[in-house]
C-alpha positions as CSV (number, residue, x, y, z in Angstrom):
1,M,-141.1,31.3,16.3
2,N,-142.7,31.4,19.8
3,L,-145.3,28.9,21.0
4,S,-148.3,31.4,20.8
5,L,-147.6,32.1,17.1
6,V,-147.4,28.4,16.3
7,R,-150.8,27.9,18.1
8,V,-152.3,30.8,16.1
9,I,-151.1,29.4,12.8
10,H,-152.4,25.9,13.8
11,L,-155.8,27.5,14.7
12,G,-155.9,29.3,11.4
13,I,-155.3,26.2,9.3
14,K,-157.8,24.2,11.4
15,S,-160.4,26.9,10.7
16,L,-159.8,26.5,6.9
17,M,-160.1,22.8,7.1
18,L,-163.6,23.0,8.6
19,H,-164.8,24.4,5.3
20,K,-162.8,22.5,2.7
21,M,-165.0,23.2,-0.3
22,R,-165.2,26.9,0.4
23,S,-161.4,27.1,0.9
24,L,-160.9,25.3,-2.4
25,L,-163.2,27.6,-4.3
26,T,-161.5,30.6,-2.8
27,M,-158.1,29.4,-4.0
28,L,-159.3,28.9,-7.6
29,G,-158.7,32.6,-8.4
30,I,-155.1,32.4,-7.2
31,I,-154.6,29.0,-8.9
32,F,-155.8,30.2,-12.3
33,G,-154.0,33.5,-11.9
34,V,-150.6,31.9,-11.2
35,C,-151.2,29.3,-13.9
36,S,-152.0,31.9,-16.5
37,V,-149.0,34.1,-15.6
38,I,-146.6,31.2,-16.0
39,A,-148.2,29.7,-19.1
40,M,-148.6,33.0,-21.0
41,L,-145.0,34.0,-20.3
42,A,-143.8,30.5,-21.4
43,I,-145.7,30.7,-24.7
44,G,-144.4,34.2,-25.3
45,E,-140.9,33.2,-24.4
46,G,-141.0,30.3,-26.8
47,A,-142.3,32.3,-29.7
48,S,-139.7,35.0,-29.1
49,H,-137.0,32.4,-28.8
50,E,-137.8,30.9,-32.2
51,A,-137.9,34.3,-33.8
52,Q,-134.5,35.2,-32.3
53,E,-133.0,31.9,-33.3
54,A,-134.2,32.4,-36.9
55,I,-132.4,35.8,-36.9
56,R,-129.3,34.4,-35.3
57,A,-129.2,31.8,-38.1
58,L,-128.6,34.6,-40.5
59,G,-125.3,35.5,-38.7
60,S,-124.7,38.4,-36.5
61,R,-121.7,39.4,-38.6
62,N,-123.6,39.3,-41.8
63,V,-125.3,41.9,-43.9
64,I,-127.8,40.5,-46.4
65,I,-128.7,42.3,-49.6
66,R,-131.7,41.0,-51.6
67,S,-133.0,41.9,-55.1
68,V,-136.5,43.5,-55.0
69,P,-138.6,43.1,-58.1
70,P,-140.5,46.2,-59.4
71,P,-144.2,46.4,-58.4
72,K,-146.5,44.5,-60.8
73,G,-147.9,46.8,-63.5
74,Q,-145.1,49.3,-63.1
75,S,-144.1,50.6,-66.5
76,T,-140.4,50.9,-67.1
77,A,-138.4,51.1,-70.3
78,D,-137.2,47.5,-69.9
79,T,-140.8,46.3,-69.1
80,V,-142.4,48.0,-72.0
81,Q,-139.9,46.9,-74.6
82,T,-139.2,43.4,-73.6
83,Y,-142.0,42.5,-71.1
84,T,-139.2,41.4,-68.8
85,A,-138.6,42.4,-65.2
86,N,-135.0,43.6,-65.3
87,Y,-133.8,44.4,-61.8
88,G,-131.6,43.5,-58.9
89,L,-128.0,42.8,-57.9
90,K,-125.3,42.1,-60.3
91,L,-121.9,40.3,-60.2
92,S,-120.2,43.7,-60.5
93,D,-121.8,44.7,-57.1
94,V,-119.8,41.9,-55.4
95,Q,-116.5,43.2,-56.7
96,L,-117.6,46.8,-55.9
97,L,-118.3,46.0,-52.3
98,E,-115.2,43.9,-51.8
99,E,-113.0,46.7,-53.1
100,T,-114.9,49.4,-51.2
101,L,-115.1,47.6,-47.8
102,H,-111.7,45.9,-47.8
103,P,-110.4,44.8,-45.3
104,R,-113.6,44.8,-43.2
105,I,-115.1,42.1,-45.4
106,T,-114.0,38.5,-44.7
107,A,-116.3,36.8,-47.3
108,T,-119.2,37.3,-49.7
109,L,-121.8,34.8,-50.9
110,A,-123.7,35.4,-54.1
111,K,-126.8,33.5,-55.0
112,R,-129.2,33.3,-57.9
113,R,-132.6,31.5,-57.5
114,Y,-134.7,29.5,-60.0
115,R,-138.0,28.0,-59.4
116,M,-138.4,24.9,-61.6
117,S,-139.1,21.2,-61.7
118,V,-136.5,18.6,-60.7
119,R,-136.9,15.2,-62.3
120,V,-135.4,11.8,-61.8
121,G,-137.0,9.3,-64.3
122,R,-140.7,9.6,-63.9
123,V,-140.5,11.3,-60.5
124,E,-140.9,15.1,-60.7
125,V,-140.7,17.5,-57.7
126,S,-141.3,21.3,-57.8
127,G,-138.4,22.9,-56.1
128,T,-136.0,25.8,-55.8
129,V,-132.6,25.7,-57.6
130,W,-129.9,28.0,-56.1
131,G,-126.9,29.0,-58.1
132,T,-124.4,29.5,-55.3
133,Q,-120.8,29.4,-54.2
134,P,-118.7,26.9,-52.2
135,N,-118.8,28.9,-49.0
136,H,-122.6,28.5,-48.9
137,L,-122.2,25.5,-46.6
138,R,-120.1,27.5,-44.0
139,M,-122.2,30.7,-44.1
140,S,-125.6,29.0,-44.0
141,Q,-127.3,26.8,-41.5
142,M,-126.8,23.5,-43.2
143,E,-125.4,20.1,-42.2
144,L,-123.6,17.9,-44.8
145,L,-125.1,14.4,-44.6
146,A,-123.4,12.6,-47.4
147,G,-120.9,13.2,-50.1
148,R,-119.4,16.7,-50.4
149,F,-120.5,20.3,-51.1
150,L,-119.5,22.3,-54.2
151,Y,-115.8,23.0,-54.8
152,V,-114.2,26.0,-56.4
153,T,-113.2,23.7,-59.3
154,D,-116.9,22.9,-59.9
155,A,-117.5,26.4,-61.2
156,H,-118.7,25.3,-64.7
157,A,-119.4,21.7,-63.9
158,N,-122.9,20.1,-64.0
159,V,-122.8,19.0,-60.4
160,C,-125.4,19.6,-57.6
161,V,-126.1,19.2,-54.0
162,I,-129.7,18.4,-52.9
163,T,-131.6,18.5,-49.5
164,D,-132.3,15.3,-47.7
165,S,-136.1,15.4,-48.1
166,M,-135.7,15.9,-51.9
167,A,-133.2,13.0,-52.0
168,T,-135.9,10.8,-50.3
169,R,-138.5,11.8,-52.9
170,L,-136.3,11.6,-56.0
171,F,-134.3,8.5,-54.9
172,P,-136.7,6.5,-52.8
173,V,-134.9,3.2,-53.2
174,S,-131.5,4.1,-54.5
175,D,-128.4,6.0,-53.3
176,P,-128.7,9.7,-54.5
177,L,-124.9,10.1,-54.6
178,H,-123.7,10.1,-58.2
179,G,-127.3,9.9,-59.4
180,E,-128.5,12.4,-62.0
181,V,-131.3,15.0,-61.8
182,K,-132.8,16.9,-64.7
183,L,-133.6,20.6,-64.1
184,N,-136.6,22.0,-66.0
185,N,-136.5,18.9,-68.2
186,R,-133.4,20.1,-69.9
187,Q,-130.1,20.3,-68.0
188,V,-128.7,17.2,-66.3
189,F,-126.7,17.6,-63.1
190,R,-124.9,14.9,-61.2
191,V,-125.6,14.7,-57.4
192,V,-122.4,15.0,-55.4
193,G,-123.8,15.7,-51.9
194,V,-126.8,15.7,-49.6
195,V,-127.5,18.4,-47.0
196,R,-130.0,19.1,-44.3
197,E,-131.2,22.6,-43.4
198,T,-130.6,23.0,-39.7
199,A,-132.2,26.5,-39.1
200,A,-134.2,29.1,-40.8
201,A,-132.4,30.8,-43.7
202,S,-134.6,33.9,-43.7
203,A,-135.6,36.5,-41.2
204,R,-139.0,36.8,-42.9
205,A,-140.4,33.3,-42.1
206,P,-138.7,30.7,-40.0
207,G,-138.4,27.5,-41.9
208,Q,-138.8,29.1,-45.4
209,D,-136.5,30.8,-47.9
210,N,-137.0,34.4,-49.0
211,I,-139.8,33.5,-51.4
212,G,-141.8,31.6,-48.8
213,R,-140.9,28.1,-50.1
214,A,-140.1,25.4,-47.5
215,L,-136.4,24.7,-47.1
216,D,-136.8,21.0,-47.9
217,A,-136.9,21.1,-51.7
218,N,-133.7,22.9,-52.6
219,V,-131.0,22.1,-55.2
220,Y,-127.6,23.8,-55.1
221,I,-125.5,24.2,-58.2
222,P,-122.4,26.3,-59.0
223,L,-123.3,30.0,-59.7
224,A,-121.2,30.1,-62.9
225,A,-122.9,27.0,-64.1
226,A,-126.3,28.4,-63.3
227,H,-125.7,31.5,-65.3
228,S,-124.3,29.6,-68.3
229,R,-126.8,26.7,-68.3
230,L,-130.0,28.3,-67.0
231,G,-129.2,31.9,-67.8
232,V,-129.8,35.3,-66.2
233,L,-132.9,35.7,-68.3
234,F,-135.3,33.1,-67.0
235,T,-139.0,32.4,-67.7
236,E,-141.0,30.9,-65.0
237,R,-144.2,29.2,-66.2
238,S,-147.3,28.5,-64.1
239,T,-150.9,27.7,-64.6
240,G,-151.8,31.4,-64.6
241,G,-149.3,32.3,-67.3
242,S,-145.5,33.0,-67.3
243,Q,-143.2,35.6,-65.9
244,R,-139.8,36.6,-67.3
245,E,-137.1,38.2,-65.3
246,R,-133.5,39.2,-65.9
247,V,-131.6,39.0,-62.6
248,E,-128.0,38.2,-62.1
249,L,-128.2,37.7,-58.3
250,H,-131.2,37.4,-56.0
251,E,-129.1,37.5,-52.8
252,L,-125.7,38.7,-51.6
253,V,-124.4,37.9,-48.1
254,V,-121.6,40.1,-46.9
255,E,-119.6,38.7,-43.9
256,L,-117.7,41.3,-41.9
257,A,-114.7,40.6,-39.7
258,D,-116.0,42.2,-36.5
259,V,-119.5,42.2,-35.3
260,N,-118.9,45.7,-33.8
261,H,-118.4,47.1,-37.3
262,V,-121.6,45.8,-38.8
263,E,-123.9,48.7,-38.1
264,A,-121.2,51.2,-39.0
265,T,-120.6,49.5,-42.3
266,V,-124.2,49.5,-43.5
267,P,-124.1,53.2,-44.6
268,A,-121.0,52.5,-46.7
269,I,-122.8,49.6,-48.4
270,R,-125.8,51.7,-49.1
271,A,-123.6,54.5,-50.6
272,A,-121.7,52.0,-52.8
273,L,-124.8,50.4,-54.2
274,K,-126.5,53.7,-54.8
275,T,-123.7,54.7,-57.2
276,A,-124.1,51.5,-59.2
277,H,-127.9,51.4,-59.3
278,K,-130.2,54.0,-60.9
279,K,-133.1,52.8,-58.8
280,I,-133.4,51.1,-55.5
281,D,-134.1,47.6,-56.6
282,Y,-132.6,45.9,-53.6
283,E,-133.1,45.8,-49.8
284,I,-130.5,45.5,-47.1
285,I,-131.2,43.3,-44.1
286,V,-129.1,43.6,-41.0
287,P,-129.7,40.5,-38.7
288,L,-128.0,42.3,-35.8
289,E,-130.5,45.1,-35.9
290,L,-133.3,42.6,-36.3
291,L,-132.1,40.7,-33.3
292,R,-132.1,43.8,-31.1
293,Q,-135.6,44.7,-32.3
294,A,-136.7,41.1,-31.5
295,E,-135.2,41.4,-28.0
296,E,-137.0,44.7,-27.3
297,T,-140.2,43.3,-28.7
298,K,-139.8,40.3,-26.4
299,R,-139.4,42.5,-23.4
300,I,-142.5,44.6,-24.2
301,F,-144.5,41.4,-25.0
302,N,-143.6,39.8,-21.7
303,I,-144.6,43.0,-19.8
304,V,-148.0,43.0,-21.6
305,L,-148.6,39.3,-21.1
306,G,-147.5,39.4,-17.5
307,S,-149.8,42.4,-16.8
308,I,-152.8,40.8,-18.4
309,A,-152.2,37.5,-16.5
310,G,-151.5,39.5,-13.3
311,I,-155.0,41.0,-13.4
312,S,-156.4,37.5,-12.7
313,L,-154.2,37.3,-9.6
314,I,-155.7,40.6,-8.4
315,V,-159.2,39.3,-9.0
316,G,-158.3,36.1,-7.1
317,G,-157.1,38.3,-4.2
318,I,-160.3,40.3,-4.2
319,G,-162.2,36.9,-4.0
320,I,-160.1,36.0,-1.0
321,M,-160.8,39.3,0.7
322,N,-164.5,38.9,0.0
323,I,-164.7,35.4,1.5
324,M,-162.6,36.5,4.6
325,L,-164.9,39.4,5.2
326,A,-167.9,37.0,5.1
327,T,-166.0,34.7,7.5
328,V,-165.4,37.6,9.9
329,T,-169.2,38.2,10.0
330,E,-169.9,34.5,10.4
331,R,-167.4,34.1,13.2
332,T,-168.2,37.3,15.1
333,R,-169.3,35.5,18.3
334,E,-166.2,33.3,18.2
335,I,-164.0,36.4,18.0
336,G,-165.9,37.9,20.9
337,I,-165.4,34.8,23.1
338,R,-161.6,34.8,22.3
339,R,-161.3,38.5,23.1
340,A,-163.3,38.0,26.4
341,L,-160.9,35.2,27.3
342,G,-157.9,37.5,26.9
343,A,-156.9,37.2,23.2
344,Q,-155.1,40.3,22.0
345,K,-155.9,42.2,18.8
346,S,-152.5,41.1,17.3
347,Q,-153.5,37.5,17.8
348,I,-156.8,38.0,16.1
349,I,-155.1,39.8,13.2
350,T,-152.5,37.0,13.0
351,Q,-155.1,34.3,12.9
352,F,-157.1,35.8,10.0
353,L,-153.9,36.8,8.2
354,V,-152.6,33.3,8.5
355,E,-155.8,32.0,6.9
356,T,-155.5,34.3,3.9
357,V,-151.8,33.6,3.4
358,V,-152.3,29.9,3.6
359,L,-155.1,30.1,0.9
360,S,-152.9,32.2,-1.4
361,I,-149.7,30.1,-0.9
362,A,-151.5,26.8,-1.4
363,G,-153.3,28.2,-4.4
364,G,-149.9,29.5,-5.7
365,L,-148.3,26.1,-5.3
366,V,-151.1,24.4,-7.2
367,G,-151.0,27.2,-9.8
368,V,-147.2,26.7,-10.3
369,V,-147.8,22.9,-11.0
370,L,-150.5,23.6,-13.5
371,G,-148.6,26.6,-15.0
372,V,-145.6,24.3,-15.7
373,A,-147.7,21.5,-17.0
374,L,-149.9,23.6,-19.4
375,P,-146.9,24.8,-21.6
376,I,-145.7,21.2,-21.9
377,A,-149.1,20.2,-23.1
378,V,-149.3,23.1,-25.5
379,E,-145.8,22.2,-26.9
380,H,-146.8,18.5,-27.3
381,F,-150.3,18.9,-28.9
382,A,-149.9,22.3,-30.7
383,E,-146.3,21.8,-31.7
384,M,-145.6,25.3,-30.5
385,K,-142.3,25.9,-28.6
386,T,-142.7,27.0,-25.0
387,I,-140.1,27.9,-22.5
388,V,-140.8,28.0,-18.7
389,T,-138.3,30.2,-17.0
390,L,-137.5,30.3,-13.2
391,P,-138.0,34.1,-13.0
392,A,-141.6,33.6,-14.3
393,V,-142.4,30.9,-11.8
394,L,-140.9,32.9,-8.9
395,L,-142.7,36.1,-10.1
396,A,-146.1,34.3,-10.2
397,F,-145.7,32.6,-6.9
398,G,-144.3,35.8,-5.2
399,I,-147.3,37.8,-6.4
400,S,-149.7,35.2,-5.1
401,A,-148.0,35.4,-1.6
402,V,-148.1,39.2,-1.7
403,V,-151.8,39.2,-2.8
404,G,-152.6,37.0,0.3
405,V,-151.0,39.5,2.6
406,V,-152.4,42.6,1.0
407,F,-155.9,41.4,0.7
408,G,-155.9,39.7,4.1
409,V,-154.9,42.7,6.1
410,Y,-158.3,44.5,5.9
411,P,-160.4,41.5,7.0
412,A,-157.9,40.7,9.8
413,R,-158.0,44.3,11.1
414,R,-161.7,44.4,10.9
415,A,-162.0,41.2,12.9
416,A,-159.6,42.5,15.5
417,S,-161.5,45.8,15.8
418,L,-164.7,44.2,16.8
419,D,-166.0,45.2,20.3
420,P,-165.9,42.1,22.5
421,I,-169.2,43.0,24.3
422,E,-171.0,43.6,20.9
423,A,-169.4,40.4,19.5
424,L,-170.7,38.3,22.3
425,R,-174.3,39.6,21.7
426,H,-174.1,38.5,18.0
427,T,-176.1,35.4,17.2
């Protein structure tokens, strides 16, 4: 950098410092623009990350099949004769899929859900009881805190595993292990383990199961024991009445050996289930497909958010250009004197361009600091996950610098094009 350029840069910064308040107000557009770009992308990235983690928790090699109840008020033969919703997956479906898809299947996990009260002494908690299998711990996002999970030998035993928050509520002062819980005020099950849910177990709502209930009030019992003790025909009573349903399985998770075979295997699963079911009373969820959709949604979401926030940067740039044009008019006589003393057009352009670039870069730096601080505050006070990424920071700061150059060129060229004689006459 030659000496004359250094002098011009110094002169430009000195000119800005003569009007500190005006320079600060001019920078506000850039500051808020950069801050909004970083903050909005951070909030969008955090929301997308949580959604993708919830889907990943389901397993990229898994295919989830869930029973779907018939619409309320639908008249079927079963409903008219017994007033019972008879639908969903059956135990025979598990064997059918294992035989049809062998050897692509490595494991299956069948589950049956009951909503009922769980009581210990006088303490009663409304929770969800899952009839499940021993591989539930491995195939679900759970951490074993104490005791053990269900064994194969527990198939018909009255043993259960409970979540840690339920253990705290049911056994506030005693050790839950080897304690007993009463399900629906009838069946007594011995507690053999305590687990903690470590991730969302449903793609529908992070932190909830597939009926929208929080994952902190669950009891897990052997599937065979659930069928024999609680039955496949179950009546759920509430203040608004009661509902009866005959369901063998509410959910079936199929784990495949290779993630590359997941999407190709889904048509075979659909075909096999179609032969076994007269009506489509189930739904198939492919977490891998959901993950790809979430990633595409994230990309579109970031583009939209970035575009909206980028508009404020353009507005800030227009503000800089407006102020610089006013400055050119204000300093017409100064420009004329410099030209009369031998200053070249390039030096005048450089001086005004330096002023606009300094304004935009200084505003960009302040905006970066606020843009990083704002998502941290949002995460702390709103308990919403935010992720500030380096590309977002570089993008926002880079745009602010480009805005300074683009919107500073016209005022600088206008200043340089002033006629020295006419400029000297300006008062």
